[in-house]
N, C-alpha and C positions, 0 to 999 in steps of 0.2 A: 167335848163338840168345842171347836176352836171356829168358833160366827166372825165374820167381818169388823164386829166394833168388838172385839173380843183382842184379835189380831190386830189393828187401832193400836186397844192398850195396852198388849206386848212388848209393841215395838216405838211405843212410845218415852220408854222408864232408859232407851238408849239413843234418845233425840243428842247429839253434841258430842259423841264417841264416834272413834275409831273406826269405821269396818275393819281395819286389815288386822288389825288385835284382838277382835274378840270372833273374828276368825277363825284365828287361830289360835284359839281358845275352844272354840267349836268346830276346830276339827279339818277346817276346809280350811285346802287351799289353795293359796293365790296366784304364790307362784311355784316351773318344773320348772329343772336346768336353761332358766330365765326368760320362760316364754311364761306369761297370766296367763290363768286361768280363768276365760272370758267368763264362765256360768258363775264366779266367786261371791260376787258382790247380789247377785238375786235367791243365791245356795245359804247363804245366811242373812238376807233377807226374811230369807225362812224358816229360819230356825227360832232366829228371834221374837216372829212371829208365834212362835207356838205348833208350828207347821211339823212335820214327818211329814217320809217320804209315802205314808197311810191313809191322811189325813189328807193329802192338798183341797179336797174337792170335801161339806162336810157337806150333809145326810140334809135331806125333809128341801132340795133348792140354795143350799145356803150356804154357795161354792160361791171360791169370788180367787180372784192372782192378786199377786204383787207385782208392778211395775217398778223401776226405778230408774230414775233417768238424771243423767250430773247435770250439775249447775259450776256455770264458771263465774268468775267475779269481773265487770270489765268496773270501770273505773268508778270501782264501791260494791255497786247493785250484783247481784249475783243473777246470772241469766237463761237459760239451759242453752246444752248443749249443739242437741241437736232432738227434733222428731219424733218420733217411735209410732211406728204401726201398731194397728187398733183393730180391726179383722180383714184379714181378701176379701172382695170381688167376689161374686159368685153372681155370671150376668139376671138369667133367669132368677134370682131372687129375689136380684135389688130395686126389677121388674119389678113384684108385685109383691113386697113386703116393703107397709107403711114405718115411719122410722119407731115408734113405740112399739114395733111388732120383730124391729131390727138387733140380729146379728147386735148389728154395730153399736145400738144401744146396750144389750145386757152386758155386752163385754166393760164399753164404757163403767155402767153403775153397778156395776160390778169390781172396779179393780179398788189397788192401796198404795195409792201414787206416795212412792217416798224419792224427797230431795235428795242428790246424796254430792260431796263434794267433789267436784276433779282438781287434778291437782299438775295433769302432766303427763306425757304419753307412758309418761318411765316409772311416775311417781303413786305406786300403791293405795298411801295416804286418799282414804275414803270418807268425809263427817259425813257421816246423817244430818243432815239440820230441818226436814216438818214432812210429818208424814199428814196424809189427809188424803180424802174417798171423794163424792161426788155429793155424800152423806148433808157436809158438812159447806156445800158454796152456796157463799150469800147472794149471790147474783140470782136475782129475779130474769132478767130474759136471760141468760146462757143457756138452758138447754132449748128455750127455744129456739131459739141463733144456730146451733148445731140441729135441731129438724132444719131448720128454715136451706139450713145448704148442704144437710143428706137429701129433702127433697128435691133442689136444686138439680144435684147430681147425678138423684133418679131420674127425674125430667128426661134432665139432656139422655145418657144411655137409651129413652125410650124416645126420642125427639133424636138425636144427631146420630148413636151408632154408641157402642163402646170405643170405639178406639177415639171420639171427642173425647173419654175422662184423661180434664191435664190436671197437676199442681198447682194448675192459674188458680181452682172450682173452688170456690169455699172459704168463711172470712176463718173459721175456727178446725172446721176438714178440712180435706180433700184425700181424692182420688189419684196419685198415682202409682206408677209401674212401678213394681216387686219384687227381685228378681236380681242373678248373676246377670251380669252384658247389658249392655247398651239397647241389645236386640231383645230387651224382656214385653208382653205380650198381656201380660196379665197386671192385675191393678189389686191393690188392698186399697184404704180404704187409712188414712195416719193423721192424728192428733198434727195441731201446728204447736211452734216454739210461743205466741200468742193463747196459745187454751191452752198449751204445760203454766205459765207464767199466768193464768188466766185463776187456773183451781190449786198453783203452788204455788201462794207468797209468798215470797220472801221480803 
């Protein structure tokens, strides 16, 4: 059985190594006919963690997911390249569910965060920089502040309606549109870059 802690320990053995080379040694295709296989990093990380298609969710509620975030250097400092989606927002569920009972918190606390290097659009080289999870977050204020963001967004939905939710709300997490095109009306919780930097300190 692969628990989250075991998966983290397995992944930490590969910090500093090139994921592209590890992918090839595990039979994962990175590029095919000149086009990148978009899921190759995630699949490679799953294999390095010890997961297979048959045991991606451990029994007894010990399920977890891997989330890889690309970092690049700005004046010698590693910064996240983009935000990431946490979970979709369903209006009725959000209104009825406080933070610690929410799918948003369930997802955040069960994730393993893998920082990988981004070396340019057509460069497949990607080093595993760090592996982290909420188990090891040192800040005493981070989680209460995420809760405050969630409850602010929840209250705004109650009082102002679904269309009022924008990416401007929230210090650490935001509720913004998700889906193709600018006309999308769906919303999802996203982790801001600031939250990613706080979880994964490089």
